[in-house]
C-alpha positions in Angstrom: 0.0 0.0 0.0 1.3 3.4 -0.9 2.3 5.7 2.0 -0.4 8.3 3.0 0.2 12.0 3.5 -1.9 13.7 6.2 -3.1 17.3 5.8 -4.6 18.8 9.0 -6.6 22.0 8.6 -9.3 22.1 11.3 -8.1 24.2 14.3 -4.5 23.7 13.5 -2.3 23.4 10.4 -0.1 20.5 9.9 1.2 18.4 6.9 3.0 15.2 7.5 4.4 12.4 5.4 3.8 8.7 6.2 6.6 8.6 8.7 5.1 11.5 10.7 7.6 14.1 9.6 6.3 17.6 8.9 6.6 18.8 5.4 7.9 22.2 6.5 8.7 23.8 3.1 5.0 23.5 1.9 3.7 24.8 5.3 5.8 27.9 4.6 4.1 28.6 1.3 0.5 29.8 2.0 -0.7 30.1 -1.6 0.6 26.7 -2.7 -0.8 25.1 0.4 -4.2 26.7 -0.3 -4.0 25.3 -3.9 -3.5 21.8 -2.4 -6.4 22.2 0.0 -8.6 23.4 -2.9 -7.8 20.3 -4.9 -8.3 18.1 -1.9 -11.6 19.5 -0.6 -13.5 20.7 -3.6 -16.4 18.2 -3.8 -17.1 15.9 -5.5 -13.5 14.7 -6.0 -13.0 15.8 -9.5 -10.2 17.3 -11.6 -10.1 21.0 -11.8 -9.5 23.0 -15.0 -6.3 25.0 -15.1 -8.2 28.1 -16.2 -10.3 27.8 -13.0 -7.2 27.7 -10.9 -5.7 30.6 -12.7 -8.8 32.8 -12.0 -8.8 31.7 -8.4 -5.2 32.1 -7.5 -3.6 34.5 -9.9 -6.3 36.9 -11.1 -4.0 40.0 -11.3 -1.3 38.4 -13.4 -1.5 38.4 -17.2 -2.1 34.9 -18.8 1.6 34.2 -19.4 2.8 35.1 -15.9 -0.3 33.3 -14.3 0.4 30.1 -16.2 4.0 30.2 -15.2 3.1 30.7 -11.6 0.7 27.7 -11.7 3.4 25.5 -13.3 5.9 26.5 -10.6 3.3 25.8 -7.9 2.5 22.3 -9.2 6.1 21.5 -9.6 6.7 22.5 -6.0 3.8 20.4 -4.8 5.1 17.3 -6.6 8.6 17.9 -5.3 7.3 18.0 -1.7 4.6 15.3 -1.9 5.5 13.0 -4.7 4.6 12.8 -8.4 1.5 10.6 -7.7 -0.3 12.9 -5.2 -1.0 15.9 -7.6 -1.7 14.5 -11.0 -2.9 15.7 -14.4 -5.7 14.6 -16.7 -5.1 15.5 -20.3 -3.4 18.8 -20.6 -5.8 21.2 -18.9 -7.0 19.5 -15.7 -5.4 18.9 -12.3 -6.4 16.9 -9.3 -5.2 14.9 -6.3 -5.1 11.1 -5.6 -7.5 10.6 -2.6 -5.7 7.4 -1.5 -2.4 9.3 -1.2 -3.6 12.4 0.6 -5.9 12.4 3.6 -7.4 15.8 4.6 -9.3 16.1 7.9 -11.8 18.6 6.4 -12.7 16.1 3.7 -12.9 13.3 6.2 -15.1 15.4 8.4 -17.6 15.7 5.5 -17.4 12.0 4.8 -18.2 11.1 8.4 -21.1 13.6 8.5 -22.6 12.1 5.4 -22.3 8.7 7.1 -24.3 10.1 10.1 -21.3 9.6 12.4 -21.6 13.0 14.2 -19.3 12.1 17.1 -16.6 10.9 14.8 -16.8 14.1 12.8 -16.8 16.3 15.9 -13.7 14.4 17.1 -12.0 15.7 14.0 -13.3 19.3 14.3 -10.7 21.0 16.5 -11.5 24.5 15.3 -12.2 26.6 12.1 -10.7 25.6 8.8 -7.3 27.4 8.5 -8.3 30.2 10.8 -6.4 33.4 10.1 -5.0 31.9 6.9 -4.3 34.4 4.1 -3.9 33.8 0.4 -2.0 36.7 -1.1 -3.2 38.1 -4.4 -6.2 35.7 -4.6 -9.4 37.3 -3.4 -11.6 34.6 -5.0 -9.6 31.9 -3.3 -10.0 33.8 0.0 -13.7 34.0 -0.6 -13.9 30.2 -1.3 -11.9 29.5 1.8 -14.3 31.8 3.9 -17.3 29.9 2.5 -15.8 26.5 3.3 -14.8 27.7 6.8 -18.3 28.9 7.5 -19.9 25.8 6.0 -17.8 23.4 8.1 -18.3 25.5 11.2 -22.1 25.5 10.9 -22.2 21.8 10.1 -20.1 21.0 13.2 -22.2 23.3 15.4 -25.4 21.7 14.3 -23.9 18.2 14.9 -23.2 19.2 18.5 -26.7 20.7 18.9 -28.2 17.5 17.8 -26.3 15.7 20.6 -27.2 18.3 23.1 -30.9 18.2 22.4 -31.4 14.5 22.2 -34.1 13.4 24.7 -32.0 10.6 26.3 -29.0 12.8 27.1 -28.6 13.6 30.8 -28.8 17.4 31.5 -25.2 17.8 32.5 -24.0 16.0 29.4 -26.4 18.1 27.3 -24.9 21.2 28.8 -21.4 20.2 27.8 -22.5 19.5 24.2 -24.4 22.8 24.1 -21.3 24.7 25.3 -19.3 22.9 22.6 -21.9 23.9 19.9 -21.9 27.6 21.1 -18.1 27.7 21.1 -17.9 26.4 17.6 -20.2 29.2 16.3 -19.9 32.0 18.8 -21.6 34.6 16.6 -24.8 32.6 16.3 -27.4 34.4 18.5 -29.9 31.6 18.1 -27.2 29.3 19.4 -26.7 31.5 22.5 -30.4 31.2 23.3 -30.3 27.4 22.9 -27.3 27.3 25.2 -29.0 29.4 27.8 -32.1 27.2 27.7 -30.1 24.0 28.1 -28.0 25.4 30.9 -31.2 26.4 32.8 -32.5 22.8 32.4 -29.2 21.6 33.9 -29.8 23.9 36.9 -26.9 26.2 35.9 -28.7 29.6 35.9 -25.4 31.4 36.6 -23.8 29.8 33.6 -26.8 30.8 31.4 -26.5 34.4 32.5 -22.8 34.4 32.0 -23.3 33.1 28.5 -25.6 36.0 27.8 -23.2 38.6 29.3 -20.3 37.3 27.3 -22.3 37.4 24.1 -23.7 40.9 24.8 -20.3 42.2 25.6 -18.8 40.8 22.4 -21.6 42.2 20.3 -21.0 45.7 21.8 -17.3 45.6 21.4 -17.3 44.3 17.8 -20.5 45.7 16.3 -21.7 48.3 18.8 -25.2 46.6 18.9 -27.2 44.9 21.6 -28.7 41.4 21.5 -32.1 41.2 19.9 -35.4 41.4 21.9 -35.9 37.7 22.0 -32.5 37.1 23.6 -32.9 39.9 26.1 -36.4 38.6 27.1 -34.9 35.1 27.7 -32.2 36.7 29.9 -34.7 38.7 31.9 -36.8 35.6 32.5 -33.8 33.6 33.8 -32.5 36.5 35.9 -35.9 36.9 37.6 -35.6 33.2 38.8 -31.9 33.4 39.8 -31.0 34.1 43.5 -29.1 37.3 44.1 -25.5 37.1 45.3 -24.4 40.6 46.4 -20.7 41.1 46.2 -19.0 42.2 49.3 -16.9 45.3 49.0 -13.1 44.9 48.9 -11.5 45.3 52.3 -9.9 48.7 52.9 -6.2 49.0 53.2 -5.3 48.8 56.9 -3.7 52.0 58.3 -0.1 51.7 59.3 1.1 53.3 62.6 4.4 51.5 62.9 7.5 53.7 62.9 9.5 51.0 61.0 7.2 49.4 58.4 7.9 45.9 57.4 10.1 45.0 60.4 9.0 41.9 62.3 10.5 40.6 65.5 10.0 37.0 66.9 9.7 36.4 70.6 10.9 33.2 72.3 8.2 30.4 72.0 6.6 28.8 75.0 7.3 25.0 75.1 5.0 22.6 76.9 4.9 18.8 77.2 7.9 16.8 76.2 10.9 18.3 78.1 13.3 17.2 75.3 11.8 19.9 73.1 12.9 22.7 75.4 15.5 23.8 72.8 12.6 25.0 70.6 12.0 28.0 72.9 14.8 29.8 71.1 15.1 27.4 68.2 11.6 28.3 66.9 12.5 31.9 67.2 15.6 31.4 65.0 13.8 29.2 62.5 10.9 31.6 62.0 13.1 34.6 61.8 15.1 32.9 59.0 11.9 31.8 57.2 10.2 35.2 57.5 13.1 37.3 56.3 12.6 38.6 52.8 9.0 37.4 52.5 7.5 40.2 50.5 8.4 43.5 52.2 9.2 41.9 55.5 12.6 42.3 57.3 13.3 40.4 60.5 14.9 41.7 63.7 15.6 40.2 67.2 12.9 40.5 69.8 14.6 43.5 71.5 14.2 45.6 68.5 12.2 48.8 69.3 9.6 50.0 66.8 9.1 46.7 64.9 5.8 46.8 63.0 5.0 43.2 63.9 5.8 40.7 66.6 5.4 36.9 66.4 4.6 35.0 69.6 3.9 31.3 69.9 3.9 28.0 71.6 5.0 24.4 71.0 3.2 21.4 72.5 4.9 18.1 72.3 3.2 14.8 73.2 3.7 11.2 72.1 6.4 12.3 69.7 4.0 14.7 67.8 4.4 18.4 67.5 1.7 21.1 67.5 2.9 24.7 66.9 0.7 27.8 67.2 1.8 31.3 66.3 0.2 34.8 66.4 1.3 37.8 64.4 0.5 41.0 66.3 1.1 44.7 65.6 4.0 45.8 67.7 2.5 49.0 69.0 -1.2 48.0 69.7 -0.9 44.3 70.1 -3.7 43.9 67.7 -3.9 40.4 66.2 -3.1 40.4 62.5 -3.2 36.7 61.9 -3.0 33.3 63.6 -1.4 30.1 62.3 -1.3 26.5 63.5 0.5 23.4 62.1 1.2 19.9 63.2 4.0 17.4 62.6 4.2 13.6 63.3 7.6 14.0 64.8 10.6 16.3 65.2 11.7 15.3 61.7 8.8 17.4 60.3 9.9 20.5 62.1 11.1 22.4 59.0 7.8 21.6 57.1 5.8 22.8 60.2 7.8 26.1 60.3 7.3 26.7 56.6 3.5 26.0 57.0 3.3 28.5 59.9 5.2 31.2 58.0 3.1 30.8 54.8 -0.1 31.3 56.9 1.3 34.3 58.8 2.7 36.2 55.8 -0.3 35.7 53.5 -2.9 36.5 56.2 -1.2 39.9 56.9 -1.3 41.1 53.3 -4.1 43.4 52.7 -5.2 45.6 49.8 -4.9 44.9 46.1 -2.1 42.3 46.3 -3.7 40.2 49.0 -5.6 37.8 46.8 -2.7 36.8 44.6 -0.5 36.3 47.6 -3.0 34.0 49.2 -3.6 32.0 46.0 0.2 31.7 45.8 0.5 30.4 49.3 -1.9 27.5 48.6 -0.6 26.7 45.1 3.0 26.1 46.1 4.4 23.9 48.8 7.8 25.7 48.7 8.2 28.5 51.2 11.3 29.8 49.4 9.3 29.8 46.1 6.6 31.8 47.9 9.0 34.3 49.2 10.5 34.8 45.8 7.0 35.2 44.4 6.1 37.9 46.9 9.4 39.7 46.2 8.5 39.6 42.5 5.0 41.0 43.2 6.6 43.9 45.1 9.0 44.7 42.2 6.1 44.6 39.7 4.0 47.0 41.7 7.0 49.4 41.8 7.5 49.1 38.0 10.9 47.3 38.3 10.2 44.7 35.7 13.8 43.4 35.4 14.0 42.8 39.1 10.6 41.1 39.0 11.8 38.8 36.2 14.7 37.7 38.5 12.4 37.0 41.5 9.7 35.1 39.5 12.4 33.1 37.7 13.7 32.1 41.1 10.2 31.1 42.2 9.6 28.9 39.2 13.0 27.3 39.5 12.2 26.4 43.1 8.7 25.0 42.2 8.3 24.1 38.5 4.6 23.6 38.9 4.0 27.0 40.4 1.4 28.2 37.8 0.9 31.6 39.3 4.6 32.4 39.3 4.9 31.3 35.6 1.9 33.5 34.8 3.5 36.6 36.6 6.9 35.8 35.0 5.2 36.1 31.6 3.9 39.5 32.6 7.2 40.7 33.8 9.0 39.5 30.7 6.4 41.3 28.5 7.2 44.5 30.5 10.8 44.2 29.5 10.1 43.7 25.8 11.1 40.0 25.8 8.1 38.5 24.1 9.4 35.0 23.3 10.3 34.3 26.9 7.0 35.8 27.9 5.1 33.4 25.6 7.1 30.4 26.9 6.4 31.4 30.5 2.7 31.8 29.7 2.6 28.4 28.0 4.2 26.8 31.2 1.5 28.5 33.2 -1.2 27.0 30.9 0.3 23.6 31.4 -0.4 23.9 35.2 -3.6 26.0 34.9 -5.7 23.4 36.8 -3.8 24.6 40.0 -5.5 28.0 39.7 -8.9 29.3 40.6 -11.4 29.9 37.8 -10.8 33.6 38.2 -7.1 33.3 37.7 -7.6 30.8 34.8 -9.6 33.5 33.0 -6.8 36.0 33.4 -4.2 33.4 32.3 -6.2 32.6 29.2 -6.5 36.3 28.4 -2.7 36.7 28.8 -2.0 33.7 26.7 -4.2 35.1 23.9 -2.7 38.6 24.1 0.9 37.3 24.0 0.0 35.5 20.8 -1.6 38.6 19.2 -5.2 37.5 19.6 -6.1 41.0 20.9 -9.8 40.9 20.5 -10.1 37.6 22.3 -7.8 38.9 25.1 -9.9 42.1 25.4 -13.1 40.0 25.6 -11.7 37.9 28.4 -10.4 40.8 30.4 -13.8 42.5 29.9 -15.4 39.4 31.3 -13.0 39.4 34.3 -13.7 43.1 35.3 -17.4 42.6 34.9 -17.4 39.5 37.1 -14.8 40.9 39.6 -15.0 44.7 39.6 -12.5 45.0 42.5 -9.8 43.0 40.7 -6.9 45.4 40.3 -4.9 43.1 38.1 -7.7 42.6 35.6 -8.3 46.3 35.3 -4.6 46.9 34.8 -4.2 44.3 32.2 -7.2 45.6 30.3 -5.7 49.1 30.4 -2.3 47.7 29.4 -3.8 45.9 26.4 -5.7 49.0 25.2 -2.6 51.2 25.6 -0.3 49.0 23.6 -2.6 47.5 21.0 -5.2 50.1 20.2 -3.2 52.1 17.6 -2.9 48.9 15.5 -6.7 48.6 15.5 -7.5 52.2 14.6 -8.2 53.2 18.2 -6.4 55.6 20.5 -4.4 54.8 23.6 -6.6 57.3 25.4 -9.2 54.5 25.8 -6.8 53.0 28.3 -7.4 55.9 30.7 -10.6 54.6 32.3 -9.3 51.1 33.3 -6.0 52.6 34.5 -7.8 55.1 36.6 -9.8 52.2 38.1 -6.4 50.7 39.1 -5.3 53.9 40.8 -8.6 54.0 42.7 -7.8 50.6 44.1 -4.1 51.2 44.5 -2.9 54.8 44.4 0.7 53.7 44.3 0.5 51.4 41.2 3.5 52.7 39.3 2.9 51.0 35.9 -0.6 52.6 35.7 0.7 56.0 36.8 3.3 55.8 34.0 0.8 55.1 31.3 -1.6 57.7 32.5 1.3 60.2 32.4 1.9 59.5 28.8 -1.8 59.9 28.0 -1.8 63.2 29.8 1.2 64.4 27.8 -0.5 63.3 24.6 -3.6 65.2 25.4 -1.6 68.3 26.5 -2.8 68.1 30.1 0.3 69.5 31.7 -0.8 70.0 35.3 -2.1 66.4 35.4 1.2 65.2 33.8 3.2 67.0 36.4 1.2 65.4 39.2 1.4 61.9 37.8 5.1 62.1 37.3 5.6 63.3 40.8 3.6 60.3 42.1 5.7 57.9 39.9 8.9 59.2 41.3 7.6 59.1 44.9 6.5 55.5 44.5 9.4 54.2 42.5 12.3 56.6 42.3 14.6 53.9 40.9 12.1 52.1 38.7 12.6 51.2 35.1 10.5 54.2 33.9 11.7 56.9 36.4 14.2 58.5 33.9 11.7 58.5 31.1 9.0 60.1 33.3 11.4 62.8 34.4 12.3 63.5 30.8 8.7 63.5 29.7 7.9 66.2 32.2 11.0 68.2 31.7 10.5 68.5 27.9 6.7 68.7 27.9 6.7 71.5 30.4 9.9 73.2 29.1 11.9 72.9 32.3 15.4 73.5 31.0 17.4 72.7 34.1 15.6 69.4 34.4 16.3 68.7 30.7 20.0 69.2 31.3 19.9 66.8 34.3 18.1 64.1 32.2 20.5 64.5 29.3 23.5 64.1 31.6 22.1 60.8 33.0 21.2 59.3 29.6 24.7 58.0 28.7 24.9 55.8 31.8 21.3 54.6 31.7 20.2 51.1 31.0 19.6 50.7 27.3 15.9 50.1 27.5 15.4 53.1 29.8 17.3 55.3 27.4 15.3 54.1 24.4 12.1 54.6 26.3 13.1 58.1 27.3 13.8 59.0 23.6 10.5 57.5 22.5 8.5 59.4 25.1 10.1 62.7 24.2 9.7 62.2 20.5 6.0 61.0 20.7 4.4 62.9 23.5 6.1 66.3 23.9 5.8 67.5 20.3 9.4 68.7 20.6 11.2 67.0 17.7 14.2 69.2 18.2 14.7 67.9 21.7 14.3 64.3 20.4 16.8 65.0 17.7 19.3 66.4 20.3 19.0 63.2 22.4 19.4 61.1 19.3 22.6 62.8 18.3 24.0 62.3 21.8 23.3 58.6 21.4 25.4 58.6 18.2 28.4 59.8 20.2 28.1 57.2 22.9 27.0 54.2 20.7 29.5 51.4 21.3 29.0 49.5 18.0 28.4 50.3 14.3 25.0 48.7 14.5 23.9 51.0 17.3 25.3 54.1 15.5 23.4 53.0 12.4 20.2 52.7 14.4 20.7 56.2 15.7 21.1 57.6 12.2 18.0 55.7 11.0 15.9 57.1 13.8 17.2 60.6 13.1 16.3 60.1 9.5 12.7 59.4 10.6 12.7 62.5 12.8 13.9 64.7 9.9 11.2 63.3 7.7 8.6 63.9 10.4 9.7 67.5 10.3 9.2 67.6 6.5 12.9 67.7 5.7 13.4 65.1 3.0 17.0 66.0 2.0 18.1 66.0 5.7 16.5 62.6 6.2 18.3 61.2 3.1 21.6 62.6 4.4 21.1 60.7 7.7 20.5 57.6 5.6 23.8 58.2 3.8 25.5 58.2 7.2 23.8 54.9 8.2 24.6 53.2 4.8 28.2 52.0 5.6 27.1 50.8 9.1 23.9 48.8 8.2 23.4 48.8 4.5 20.4 46.4 4.4 18.3 48.4 6.8 19.3 51.6 5.2 18.4 50.4 1.7 15.0 49.3 3.0 14.2 52.5 4.8 15.3 54.6 1.8 12.9 52.6 -0.4 10.1 53.1 2.3 10.6 56.8 2.3 10.4 56.9 -1.5 7.2 54.8 -1.4 5.4 57.2 1.0 2.8 58.9 -1.1 3.2 62.3 0.6 7.0 62.5 0.3 8.2 64.8 -2.5 10.4 62.4 -4.5 11.5 63.2 -8.1 10.8 60.5 -10.6 14.5 60.1 -11.4 15.3 59.6 -7.7 12.4 57.2 -7.4 13.7 55.1 -10.3 17.2 55.1 -8.9 16.0 53.8 -5.5 14.0 51.1 -7.3 16.9 50.1 -9.5 19.2 49.8 -6.5 16.7 47.7 -4.6 16.0 45.3 -7.5 19.7 44.8 -8.0 20.2 43.8 -4.4 20.5 40.2 -3.3 19.1 40.0 0.3 21.0 36.8 0.8 24.2 38.9 1.1 22.8 40.9 4.1 24.9 40.3 7.1 22.8 39.2 10.1 22.5 41.8 12.8 22.9 41.1 16.5 21.5 44.3 18.0 17.8 45.0 18.8 15.9 46.1 16.8 18.1 45.6 13.8 18.1 41.8 14.2 14.3 41.8 13.7 14.8 41.9 9.9 17.4 39.1 9.7 14.9 36.5 8.3 12.6 38.8 6.3 14.9 40.8 4.0 13.6 39.0 0.9 10.0 39.7 1.8 10.7 43.4 2.6 12.5 43.7 -0.7 9.6 42.2 -2.7 7.1 44.3 -0.8 9.1 47.5 -1.3 9.5 46.9 -5.0 5.8 46.3 -5.3 4.8 49.5 -3.5 7.4 51.5 -5.5 5.8 50.1 -8.7 2.4 51.2 -7.3 3.7 54.7 -6.7 4.9 54.7 -10.3 1.4 53.5 -11.3 2.6 50.2 -12.6 -0.2 47.8 -11.6 1.3 44.8 -13.4 4.6 45.2 -11.7 2.9 45.6 -8.3 1.1 42.3 -9.0 4.2 40.4 -10.0 6.1 41.4 -6.9 3.1 40.3 -4.9 3.4 36.9 -6.5 7.1 36.9 -5.9 6.5 37.5 -2.2 3.8 34.8 -2.1 6.4 32.2 -3.4 8.9 33.0 -0.7 9.1 30.7 2.3 7.6 32.2 5.4 10.2 32.1 8.2 9.0 30.6 11.4 7.2 33.1 13.6 7.0 35.7 10.8 3.6 34.8 9.4 1.8 37.8 10.8 4.3 40.2 9.3 4.4 38.5 5.9 0.5 38.5 5.8 0.4 42.2 6.6 2.9 43.0 3.9 1.0 40.9 1.4 -2.3 42.4 2.2 -0.9 46.0 1.9 0.6 45.2 -1.5 -2.6 43.6 -2.7 -4.5 46.6 -1.6 -2.2 48.9 -3.5 -2.9 46.9 -6.6 -6.7 47.1 -6.0 -6.3 50.9 -5.7 -4.6 51.1 -9.0 -7.4 49.2 -10.5 -9.9 51.7 -9.0 -11.3 49.0 -6.8 -11.2 50.8 -3.5 -13.8 48.7 -1.8 -11.9 45.5 -2.5 -8.7 47.2 -1.3 -10.3 48.1 1.9 -11.8 44.6 2.4 -8.3 43.2 2.0 -6.8 45.5 4.6 -9.7 44.9 7.0 -9.0 41.2 7.0 -5.5 41.7 8.5 -5.0 40.3 12.0 -3.5 42.1 15.0 -1.1 39.4 16.0 2.2 41.3 15.6 3.5 41.8 19.1 3.3 45.4 20.0 7.0 45.7 21.0 8.0 44.5 17.5 5.7 47.2 16.1 7.4 49.8 18.3 10.8 48.6 17.2 10.5 48.5 13.4 8.9 50.7 10.7 7.8 47.6 8.9 6.3 45.7 11.8 4.4 48.9 12.8 2.4 48.7 9.6 2.0 52.5 9.4 2.1 52.5 5.6 -1.0 50.2 5.3 -2.7 51.9 8.4 -2.5 55.2 6.6 -3.8 53.6 3.4 -6.7 52.1 5.3 -7.6 55.4 6.8 -7.6 57.0 3.3 -9.8 54.2 1.9 -12.2 54.5 4.8 -12.4 58.3 4.1 -13.1 57.6 0.4 -15.9 55.2 1.4 -17.5 57.9 3.6 -16.8 56.1 6.8 -15.4 59.2 8.4 -15.4 58.3 12.1 -13.5 55.1 11.4 -11.0 56.9 9.2 -10.5 59.4 12.0 -9.8 56.6 14.4 -6.9 55.3 12.2 -5.5 58.8 11.3 -5.5 60.0 14.9 -3.9 56.8 16.4 -0.8 57.2 14.2 2.4 58.0 16.1 1.0 57.3 19.5 3.4 54.4 20.3 6.4 54.3 18.0 8.9 56.9 16.8 9.1 55.0 13.5 5.6 56.3 12.7 6.4 59.9 13.0 6.9 60.6 9.3 3.2 59.9 8.9 2.2 62.2 11.8 1.8 65.5 9.9 0.1 64.0 6.8 -2.3 62.1 9.1 -3.0 65.2 11.2 -3.8 67.1 8.0 -6.3 64.5 6.9 -7.8 64.3 10.4 -8.1 68.1 10.5 -9.9 68.2 7.1 -12.3 65.5 8.2 -13.1 67.3 11.5 -13.6 70.5 9.6 -15.9 68.7 7.1 -18.0 67.2 9.9 -18.3 70.6 11.6 -16.0 70.1 14.6 -14.0 73.3 14.3 -12.1 73.1 17.6 -10.8 69.6 16.9 -10.0 70.6 13.3 -8.0 73.6 14.6 -6.1 71.4 17.0 -5.1 68.9 14.3 -4.2 71.6 11.8 -2.0 73.1 14.6 -0.3 69.8 15.1 0.5 69.4 11.4 1.8 73.0 11.2 4.0 72.6 14.3 5.5 69.4 13.1 6.4 70.9 9.7 7.3 74.4 10.9 10.9 74.0 9.5 9.9 71.9 6.5 11.4 71.9 3.0 10.1 74.4 0.5 8.1 71.8 -1.4 5.9 71.3 1.8 5.8 74.9 2.8 2.4 75.7 1.2 0.8 72.8 3.1 2.4 73.9 6.4 1.3 77.6 5.9 -2.2 76.5 4.9 -2.5 74.4 8.1 -1.3 77.2 10.3 -3.8 79.6 8.7 -6.6 77.1 9.1 -5.7 76.6 12.7 -6.0 80.4 13.4 -9.3 80.7 11.4 -11.0 77.8 13.1 -9.7 78.4 16.7 
């Protein structure tokens, strides 16, 4: 029997030969893989005409180039799969051999037709090739969407049949109903069926939660409410459900101790077995050692005056067994803070007993926002050293010291590998230090142990896991569910605010939306440094200088040595024009940690409106950069600042300085500048840039070792193809644009770079549609793009940020008359990355014109003013636009 190749497409993508080895080269070729799926799935199993395949997969190429592309694709498939898998019939038909290629989607259909619903559902692990994109092939995309929807509805209905069978027990029916609703989450009728079945299973709370989740998703995604029938069902269920009022969060206890965090241990009383007399002082020493460094605690001997806490206790020994009791009191008032008790079968258990006592004491004393996590940590790890490291990490996180938090949480997970909460918090700390891959790994380790967490913490972990993988809408939905269910949960509010702050600009929404959840955090914990930092940036962006001053003062008071302290002082100094503070900041920058220095530069460039100050800081970095790569990076950033100021020739001069230090990045950025539709670029210069790029072999690019230059190491071929395509588009060459799109589609997709390659492909395809005067199709192509590029990559590279296609998307929305959506995209540009600044003035001009058109003169004046300010020292070619914006600002003010 011939070996069988297995193609998995439902919920996950995999392609393996008969020996179980993945066929990686084909998995890295989306269009060719889509061609294989089409041949495998199109029913009935028949041969497909080549002309049909050309129209589906290469509609924008002329006949000669399209046929050549199909020949290359079929040759590649046969190379990877064998000559007898993809076969011809006559000269003009192509098909697959079913006995040699087994596809789970086709097998799902076969089982459904055989009425084997459970067998089919066992195969249905998720949507067909979810998030898969076929570049330059809108009809193939449409076919894939139709197949995805067809299979989804068929699987959901199979699950509903099982859920609604009369002989199925209610609890089992509820599980089948949940499965059906999860398969088709947008089906409102399915939500009602789920709610009804959950009520029958005596799970009214689950039914109401199903409604709340659906209603929230509708509001977020479509800004509509559930229909009347669904609302009526919810009201009926709610009227039957018992009320469970939520108790308010306990207030933070006041502290009267002169020396906060100091704990003394008095000698223990020993009763019973006389041989245990040594424990009078021994327990004191053991507990002092165990307590020291637990969170914010520091231990001292019992004679210490002014200790905030005192531990007193007793040991009872009888029949070889130990019973230890301990009480933690306030040192000044003797008020009992917590009590603990533990037992051991013999003296051999003494150390375990001490650890148990200390875990109880330290977690019971913690009050306020961090108390819940500390107590969950205490019961989910059996290691006191791991718990102490965890509490130390929590303290560092609260103070905004993410590097130190990484160290503490890493220690906690090393001491207890199954400590799910520590893995989860380690992922958050890594994310705060711009290390996304370790963050994803830590989150995956937490997922592996998620059953050790409460349902509440599982919800937050699942949200984090989704967010770290770029599933922003799903993460936002889960965080929204968390804050609705637990409105006093500081962590959930912060993580929702953090997500909105970092991800909104890449969804056409402003970081200002993060303000409300972050303010909720401050209401719960006034000293939450990370929230104060983000609120300070939002205040600077909105020009609220008194508020900015206050927020920065609070950041420095809470965390004077935190990761963001220098950036905050710089933000205030330059936004408020405090020259002495500016000089102090600039003197500190050369010795600052690299991430702190970069953050400082970014804050000044983005949120103060002072491009000259940002340029001055950038030139100082050139002088202290220790490697050619870092010097090149400085010149590249300075080039973007010059272009942001409308100074094209000065920007190109900076690129000339970067060229000998990092030629590949410089060549790419030069082509990007030339492709920007608003940059005055003579035709001859445009052709010269294009000729240089076409003659470049990306394989000769030397790999970079510095962040962010190393981000491009694996994608230079894709960037070259994309840049050549958009340059052809600027030169109105639609055929050339399409050919470079096909070239990019045939390049292998490097591991982990799928989201970037898809974004580039969609942007190039949209450019082609614009040239064909198909603006609606171009917009549809861009709207299908995912948001799964990690925000720190977007901050670090002009290509990962996608500003080029975001600006195009805004333009197409404006042309379609969807003005409010267009404004969302225009106004969110240059809120998070300095690489976006060249688009800031053009976007401000378009936003101002739209505000003026929609009769919002004050907003129009503000955005005209922004454009005029950015371009106040621009080149002569842009001077009329700058002067016109300044005049409009005065007229409308």
